[in-house]
C-alpha positions in Angstrom: -53.3 -64.2 62.9 -54.4 -61.1 63.5 -56.3 -59.1 60.8 -54.2 -58.4 57.5 -52.8 -54.6 57.6 -54.5 -51.9 56.0 -53.9 -49.4 53.2 -55.5 -46.5 53.0 -55.9 -44.3 50.4 -56.0 -40.4 51.0 -55.5 -37.2 48.5 -57.9 -34.7 47.6 -61.3 -35.0 46.3 -61.3 -35.7 42.6 -57.9 -37.4 42.5 -59.3 -41.0 41.5 -58.9 -42.7 45.1 -62.0 -44.8 44.2 -61.1 -45.7 40.8 -57.6 -46.9 42.3 -59.5 -48.7 45.5 -61.8 -51.0 42.8 -58.4 -51.7 40.4 -56.9 -52.8 43.4 -59.8 -54.8 45.0 -60.4 -56.4 41.9 -64.0 -55.1 41.9 -66.4 -52.3 41.4 -67.3 -51.7 45.1 -66.6 -48.3 45.6 -69.0 -45.5 43.4 -66.6 -43.6 40.9 -68.2 -40.3 39.2 -66.8 -37.0 38.2 -68.8 -35.3 40.8 -65.7 -34.3 43.4 -66.8 -35.5 47.3 -68.6 -38.4 46.1 -66.7 -40.7 48.5 -67.4 -40.0 52.3 -67.1 -42.8 54.3 -64.3 -45.0 54.4 -65.3 -48.1 52.4 -62.8 -51.4 52.7 -62.2 -54.4 51.3 -59.6 -57.1 51.8 -57.5 -58.2 48.4 -54.0 -59.4 47.9 -51.1 -57.3 46.4 -47.8 -59.3 45.1 -49.1 -62.6 47.2 -49.5 -60.4 50.6 -53.1 -60.2 52.1 -53.7 -56.7 52.8 -57.3 -54.7 53.5 -57.7 -51.6 51.2 -59.6 -48.7 52.5 -60.6 -45.9 50.5 -61.3 -42.7 52.1 -63.1 -38.9 51.5 -61.5 -35.8 49.7 -59.2 -34.2 52.4 -59.9 -30.3 52.1 -60.1 -27.7 54.8 -63.3 -27.0 56.3 -64.6 -25.1 59.2 -65.2 -27.4 62.1 -68.2 -29.5 62.8 -68.8 -29.1 59.2 -69.7 -32.0 56.4 -66.2 -31.7 55.3 -64.3 -31.3 58.7 -66.2 -34.5 59.3 -65.0 -36.2 56.3 -61.6 -35.3 57.1 -61.7 -36.8 60.6 -63.0 -40.2 58.8 -60.2 -40.1 56.8 -57.7 -39.3 59.6 -58.9 -42.9 61.6 -58.6 -44.5 58.7 -55.2 -43.5 58.4 -54.4 -44.2 62.0 -54.9 -47.7 61.4 -53.4 -48.1 57.9 -49.8 -49.6 57.8 -49.2 -47.9 55.0 -50.4 -44.9 53.3 -51.2 -44.0 49.7 -51.5 -40.3 48.8 -52.7 -39.8 45.6 -52.4 -36.6 43.3 -53.8 -35.9 40.0 -50.7 -35.7 37.6 -52.8 -34.0 34.8 -53.6 -30.8 36.9 -49.9 -31.5 39.1 -49.5 -30.4 42.2 -52.0 -27.9 43.9 -51.6 -26.2 47.5 -54.3 -28.6 48.9 -51.5 -31.4 47.8 -48.7 -30.0 49.6 -50.9 -28.8 52.7 -51.9 -32.8 52.8 -48.1 -33.7 52.3 -47.4 -31.5 55.1 -50.2 -33.1 57.4 -49.2 -36.5 56.1 -45.3 -35.8 57.4 -46.5 -35.1 61.1 -48.5 -38.3 61.2 -45.1 -40.6 61.5 -46.6 -43.1 58.7 -45.0 -44.9 55.8 -46.8 -43.4 52.8 -46.4 -44.1 49.2 -47.2 -40.8 46.7 -48.9 -42.3 44.0 -49.6 -39.8 40.3 -52.6 -40.8 39.3 -53.8 -40.2 35.8 -50.7 -40.8 34.6 -51.3 -42.5 31.0 -48.7 -42.4 28.7 -45.5 -40.6 28.1 -46.9 -36.9 28.5 -48.6 -38.3 31.8 -45.1 -39.9 33.6 -43.5 -36.9 32.6 -46.0 -34.8 34.6 -45.6 -37.5 37.6 -42.5 -36.2 38.1 -43.6 -33.0 39.3 -45.1 -34.6 42.1 -41.4 -35.0 43.8 -41.5 -31.2 45.4 -43.8 -32.5 47.7 -41.0 -34.3 49.4 -42.9 -37.8 50.0 -39.9 -39.4 48.1 -40.3 -40.7 44.1 -43.9 -40.6 42.9 -45.3 -43.6 41.5 -46.9 -43.0 38.2 -50.3 -44.8 37.7 -53.3 -44.9 35.9 -55.8 -46.5 37.8 -59.0 -45.8 34.7 -56.5 -48.0 32.7 -54.4 -50.3 35.2 -50.8 -48.8 33.9 -48.3 -49.1 36.8 -50.8 -51.1 39.1 -48.1 -53.7 39.1 -45.3 -51.8 40.2 -47.8 -50.0 43.1 -48.7 -53.6 44.4 -44.9 -54.8 44.8 -43.8 -51.0 46.5 -46.9 -51.7 48.8 -45.4 -55.4 49.7 -42.5 -53.7 50.4 -43.1 -51.0 52.7 -45.4 -53.8 54.3 -44.1 -55.0 57.7 -42.8 -58.3 57.4 -45.8 -61.3 57.2 -45.4 -62.5 60.3 -46.8 -67.0 60.2 -48.8 -68.0 62.9 -47.4 -69.8 65.6 -47.8 -73.5 66.1 -51.2 -74.0 67.8 -52.1 -70.7 66.8 -55.5 -70.1 65.8 -55.8 -68.7 61.9 -57.8 -66.0 60.7 -61.5 -65.3 60.9 -62.3 -67.3 57.1 -63.3 -70.5 58.8 -66.2 -68.8 61.0 -69.4 -68.1 59.6 -70.3 -64.8 58.4 -73.7 -63.8 58.5 -74.1 -61.1 56.2 -76.7 -58.3 57.0 -77.3 -54.9 55.3 -79.4 -51.6 57.2 -81.6 -50.7 54.6 -84.1 -47.9 54.9 -85.2 -44.5 53.8 -83.2 -41.5 54.2 -82.3 -39.7 58.0 -84.1 -43.0 59.5 -80.7 -43.3 61.5 -78.9 -46.3 59.8 -75.5 -44.8 59.7 -75.9 -44.0 63.7 -76.7 -47.6 64.2 -74.1 -49.1 62.9 -71.9 -46.7 64.5 -73.2 -47.8 67.6 -73.3 -51.3 67.2 -69.3 -51.2 66.7 -69.0 -48.7 69.7 -66.5 -46.3 67.5 -67.4 -43.1 64.7 -66.7 -45.4 61.6 -69.3 -44.0 59.7 -70.0 -40.1 59.2 -73.2 -39.0 60.4 -75.1 -35.6 60.6 -78.7 -34.2 60.5 -78.4 -33.9 56.8 -80.3 -36.4 54.7 -78.4 -38.8 52.0 -74.9 -38.5 53.6 -74.5 -41.9 53.1 -73.8 -42.7 48.9 -72.6 -45.9 49.1 -72.5 -49.7 50.7 -70.1 -49.7 53.8 -69.0 -52.7 55.4 -67.3 -53.5 58.5 -67.3 -56.6 61.0 -67.8 -57.5 64.3 -68.1 -60.4 66.4 -71.3 -60.4 69.2 -70.8 -63.6 70.3 -73.8 -65.2 68.9 -72.0 -67.5 67.1 -69.9 -66.1 64.2 -69.1 -63.0 62.5 -71.9 -60.5 61.6 -71.0 -58.6 58.6 -72.6 -55.3 58.9 -73.7 -53.2 55.4 -74.9 -49.5 56.1 -76.4 -48.3 52.5 -77.9 -45.1 51.1 -81.1 -44.6 51.8 -84.0 -45.6 49.5 -86.7 -42.9 48.4 -89.7 -43.4 46.1 -88.4 -44.6 42.5 -90.0 -41.3 41.0 -88.3 -39.0 43.5 -84.7 -40.7 42.6 -82.5 -38.2 40.8 -80.6 -39.5 38.0 -76.7 -40.0 37.8 -75.3 -40.2 41.5 -78.7 -40.6 43.8 -79.3 -43.3 41.0 -75.9 -45.3 41.9 -76.1 -45.1 45.1 -79.7 -46.6 45.0 -78.3 -49.0 42.9 -75.4 -49.7 45.5 -77.9 -50.5 48.3 -80.2 -52.6 46.1 -77.2 -55.0 45.7 -76.1 -54.8 49.4 -79.7 -55.7 50.2 -79.7 -58.6 47.3 -76.0 -59.8 48.6 -77.6 -59.9 52.6 -78.8 -63.0 54.1 -80.5 -60.9 56.3 -81.7 -57.0 56.4 -82.5 -54.9 59.3 -85.0 -52.3 58.1 -84.7 -49.1 59.9 -87.9 -47.2 60.8 -88.2 -43.3 61.6 -90.7 -44.3 64.9 -91.6 -40.8 65.1 -92.7 -40.8 61.9 -94.4 -44.2 61.6 -94.2 -46.6 59.4 -94.2 -44.6 55.8 -95.6 -45.7 52.4 -91.6 -46.2 51.4 -90.8 -48.7 54.3 -93.7 -50.7 53.0 -92.2 -50.7 49.6 -88.7 -51.5 50.8 -90.1 -54.3 52.7 -91.8 -55.7 50.0 -88.0 -55.5 48.3 -86.9 -57.4 51.2 -89.5 -60.3 50.8 -89.0 -60.6 47.2 -85.7 -60.8 47.5 -86.4 -63.8 49.8 -84.2 -62.2 52.4 -84.8 -62.5 56.3 -86.1 -59.0 57.7 -85.8 -57.2 61.4 -87.6 -54.2 61.9 -85.8 -51.8 63.9 -88.0 -49.1 65.0 -85.3 -46.5 65.7 -85.7 -43.3 67.8 -88.3 -44.5 70.0 -87.1 -42.1 72.4 -88.7 -39.3 70.8 -92.2 -40.9 70.5 -94.0 -39.3 73.5 -97.2 -41.7 73.6 -95.4 -45.1 73.0 -98.7 -47.7 73.5 -100.5 -45.5 70.9 -97.6 -45.6 68.7 -96.6 -49.5 68.6 -100.7 -50.2 68.5 -100.8 -47.8 65.6 -97.4 -49.4 63.9 -98.3 -53.1 64.2 -102.0 -52.7 62.6 -100.3 -51.0 59.8 -97.9 -54.2 59.5 -100.6 -56.5 59.9 -102.6 -54.7 57.1 -100.2 -54.1 54.8 -97.4 -56.5 55.2 -99.1 -59.5 54.7 -96.1 -61.4 53.0 -93.9 -61.2 56.2 -96.4 -61.8 59.0 -95.1 -62.1 62.0 -91.8 -60.2 61.1 -90.0 -59.7 64.5 -89.8 -55.9 65.6 -87.6 -54.3 68.1 -87.6 -50.8 69.5 -84.3 -48.8 70.2 -82.7 -45.8 70.0 -79.2 -45.8 67.7 -78.5 -42.1 69.3 -79.0 -42.9 73.5 -78.1 -46.6 72.7 -81.6 -47.8 74.6 -83.0 -51.2 73.5 -79.7 -51.7 71.3 -79.1 -55.4 73.2 -82.1 -56.3 71.8 -81.1 -56.0 67.9 -78.9 -58.4 67.3 -80.4 -61.9 69.3 -83.2 -60.8 67.3 -81.4 -60.6 64.0 -80.0 -64.2 65.5 -83.3 -65.2 65.4 -84.5 -64.5 62.5 -81.6 -65.8 60.3 -82.2 -69.3 62.2 -85.7 -69.1 61.2 -84.6 -68.1 57.7 -82.5 -71.2 57.4 -84.8 -73.8 58.7 -85.7 -77.1 57.5 -88.7 -79.3 58.3 -88.4 -83.1 58.1 -90.7 -84.1 55.3 -92.5 -86.8 57.5 -94.0 -84.0 60.0 -94.5 -82.2 56.4 -96.7 -84.1 55.4 -98.4 -85.2 58.2 -99.2 -81.4 58.7 -100.3 -81.3 55.2 -103.4 -84.0 55.6 -104.8 -82.4 58.1 -104.4 -79.4 55.8 -106.2 -80.2 53.1 -109.0 -82.4 55.4 -109.8 -79.0 57.3 -110.0 -77.6 53.8 -110.0 -79.2 50.5 -108.6 -77.9 47.2 -111.3 -76.2 45.5 -112.8 -76.9 42.3 -111.5 -75.7 38.9 -112.5 -75.9 35.8 -115.4 -78.5 37.6 -112.8 -81.0 38.6 -111.4 -80.6 42.3 -107.7 -80.8 42.3 -105.6 -83.6 43.6 -102.8 -82.4 45.7 -100.4 -85.7 47.2 -97.6 -84.3 48.9 -95.2 -81.5 49.8 -91.4 -81.6 50.5 -89.2 -78.7 51.2 -86.8 -78.0 48.5 -84.9 -76.0 50.3 -84.3 -73.1 53.0 -82.8 -69.6 52.8 -85.6 -69.0 52.6 -87.9 -72.2 53.6 -89.2 -73.1 50.1 -91.8 -75.8 49.3 -93.2 -77.8 46.5 -97.0 -79.3 46.5 -97.0 -82.0 44.0 -100.5 -83.4 43.0 -102.7 -83.5 39.5 -103.4 -80.2 37.9 -101.5 -78.6 41.1 -99.8 -75.9 38.9 -103.7 -74.6 38.7 -104.3 -73.7 42.5 -105.7 -70.8 43.2 -103.8 -68.0 45.2 -106.4 -67.4 48.0 -105.7 -71.6 48.9 -101.4 -71.1 48.3 -101.7 -68.3 51.2 -104.1 -70.7 53.5 -101.4 -73.0 53.1 -98.3 -70.6 53.2 -100.0 -69.5 56.5 -100.3 -72.6 57.8 -96.8 -73.4 57.3 -95.9 -70.3 59.0 -98.0 -71.2 61.7 -97.3 -75.0 62.5 -93.7 -74.8 61.4 -92.6 -71.5 63.8 -92.1 -69.6 60.2 -92.8 -66.2 61.2 -91.5 -63.0 60.1 -89.8 -64.9 56.9 -90.3 -65.0 53.2 -91.8 -68.8 52.4 -91.7 -69.5 49.0 -94.5 -72.1 47.8 -93.9 -74.0 44.3 -96.4 -76.2 42.4 -96.2 -78.9 40.7 -98.9 -80.9 38.5 -98.1 -84.7 37.4 -98.9 -84.7 33.1 -102.1 -87.0 32.0 -100.0 -89.0 29.3 -103.5 -89.9 27.8 -104.7 -86.7 28.1 -103.7 -85.4 24.4 -105.2 -88.4 23.1 -109.1 -87.8 24.1 
C-alpha cells in the first residue's frame, strides 16, 4: 500500500491555515502568530479524518510577487505541495470577506485541475456563518464554514475531505503494507542561521522541498520529511530554524522558532550539527553541540560550504583543535566535509549518521564491562575522600540511547568528577563509543550501623 493521500491547505497570508493544520492533525505542530507570512515552507503530518488516513500539508501564504523574491519562492513551494495533493483546501477569512487576492487565487486553483474544497475560516457563531456565504462568489462551490481556533465545523470538513478523496484501495493479497513496521531514524538538522541546513535537506531529498536563499532566518518552523537511504530503514529528516545566542533572540516569532528547533532536537535520536566551514567553529556552534550532549542525542558534525575553504588542511586542523579542546563531552565525534550547494561529499553524511546511531544504541556485556572495570581500578585506584578510600565494587550498563552505566560501591556517590571523567574516557576508548554522550551514575551502598556510631 502506498503513501496516504495528501491534503494541501492553501490561501493568502493570515487566513488561519496553520491554525487549521494544527486542528486537523490534533497537535500544535505549526507556529501560529498574528504576523502575516509566518509559514514559509510546506509542513506535513499524517492524520486521520473521518476514518481516512491522510497527509495534511500546511503551506505558506500565496501572494503576487516579483520573480526570485522570497514571496515568489513561497508561492512556488505552495504550488509544488498542491500538485502532490489529492484534495486542496482553499482557506479564506470569513471576517475579512472575499478580497481581490482571494479571487486571483481561486482563478489560479481552477486552472490546476485539482479537487478544491472552499473553507471559510474564522466563521464563529451565527454571524460568522452568514459572512461565510460571501465566498460563494469565488465560484468554487459551497463554502464550508469553520472556526479553526475554536474547533467549530471541523467534523463537517473532515467528512467533506473523506468524500472528496479517491477510493481507499485495500492492499492486494501478499502486498506489503505501509512503512509503519520499518524502523525510522529521527534525525534533526541543527545549526546557526545561514549555515546551509535547508540546502542540505533539499540536496538529501533530491528536490527543492524547503525554501532556500541568501537571507538568514528563512526557516521558521521545524519541517519533517522522510527518505529511505537503503541503509536499514526510513530516515525522518527535520529541518529547523537557526539557533542564535539567547541574548540575541528576539521575543515573539523568533522565540517560537527557537523553541520549535529545540523541541525537534529533543524528539530526535540523532542530530546533524551543520557548521559553516568557511567561518570556522563559532562559540554558538559549541553551545549547540553541548545542548545536543546534554539532551543525550547522537551527533555528527557536517562542515558545510567546504568548497569555499581555500586552505583546507589548515582549516581542518584548526577545527579539530577547537573541537578537541572545547568539546570533550563528545570526544571523537564524527566530522564530515560537504557542500550542500554542489552536493560534493554528501555521500559520506548518511553512512556517518548510521554509524553514530549504531554507537548510540550499543550495549556492552556485563562480564566484559567488569573485566575492564577491574583493570581500570588497578591502573588508577579511586582517590581518598575525607581520609577514607572509596571502594568501587562493580559496574553495569543500565540502558543504551545513549549508553548509560551505573557504578556501585561504598560511598560511590562521592566519587570526584576527575575520576568520573577517567572512567568515561576509558569506556569510550575501550568499547568503541566515540562521539556519543555517555552517562555515568553512582550508587553508594548504605552502612546500616553508620547512624548508631
